[in-house]
C-alpha positions in Angstrom: 35.0 -50.6 127.9 34.6 -50.7 131.7 37.6 -50.5 134.0 38.6 -53.4 136.2 37.4 -51.5 139.3 34.0 -51.0 137.6 33.8 -54.7 136.8 34.7 -55.6 140.3 32.1 -53.2 141.7 29.4 -54.8 139.5 30.4 -58.3 140.7 30.4 -57.3 144.3 27.0 -55.7 144.0 25.6 -58.8 142.4 27.2 -61.1 145.0 25.4 -59.1 147.7 22.1 -59.9 146.1 21.1 -56.5 144.6 19.0 -56.6 141.4 21.0 -57.0 138.3 19.6 -53.8 136.7 20.5 -51.7 139.8 24.0 -53.2 139.8 24.5 -52.2 136.2 23.1 -48.7 136.7 25.4 -48.1 139.7 28.5 -49.7 138.3 28.4 -48.8 134.6 26.4 -45.5 134.5 27.3 -43.8 137.7 30.4 -45.3 139.4 32.2 -45.8 136.1 35.6 -44.2 137.1 38.3 -45.8 139.1 37.9 -43.1 141.8 34.1 -43.6 142.2 34.2 -47.4 141.9 37.0 -47.6 144.5 35.1 -45.4 146.9 31.9 -47.5 146.5 33.9 -50.7 146.9 35.3 -49.4 150.2 31.8 -48.7 151.4 30.6 -52.1 150.4 33.5 -53.8 152.2 32.9 -51.8 155.4 29.1 -52.5 155.5 28.1 -56.0 154.8 24.6 -55.6 153.5 23.4 -52.0 153.3 19.8 -51.4 152.3 19.2 -50.2 148.7 18.3 -46.8 150.0 21.6 -46.5 151.9 23.5 -47.8 148.9 22.0 -45.2 146.6 22.6 -42.5 149.2 26.3 -43.4 149.4 26.5 -43.3 145.6 25.0 -39.8 145.5 27.4 -38.7 148.2 30.4 -40.0 146.2 29.2 -38.4 143.0 28.7 -35.1 144.9 32.3 -35.3 146.3 33.6 -36.0 142.9 31.8 -33.0 141.4 33.2 -30.8 144.2 36.8 -32.0 143.5 36.4 -31.3 139.8 35.0 -27.9 140.4 37.9 -27.1 142.8 40.5 -28.3 140.2 38.9 -26.1 137.5 38.9 -23.1 139.8 42.5 -23.7 140.8 43.5 -23.9 137.1 41.6 -20.7 136.3 43.3 -18.9 139.2 46.7 -20.1 138.0 46.0 -18.7 134.5 44.9 -15.4 135.9 47.9 -15.2 138.1 50.2 -16.0 135.2 48.5 -13.3 133.2 49.1 -10.7 136.0 52.7 -11.7 136.2 53.5 -11.6 132.5 50.7 -9.3 131.2 48.6 -9.8 128.2 
């Protein structure tokens, strides 16, 4: 089930006149977390009617940022485990 933010994103995209299939693809398949949906909603509220190309470009930028954040968190966790192992030993 989609979150409230994802549903809101879908409705906002539709209200701006984008094709229904594109709206569903963006909201439900790509921007389907609260973080990504909120970021995209912020973009849509700042820019009244971005071209489809700009909309997709922003979506890709948000997904790239999210991937970098996930990678950083995983790296931090791995480093913490290694540091703990050094402190306590095997």
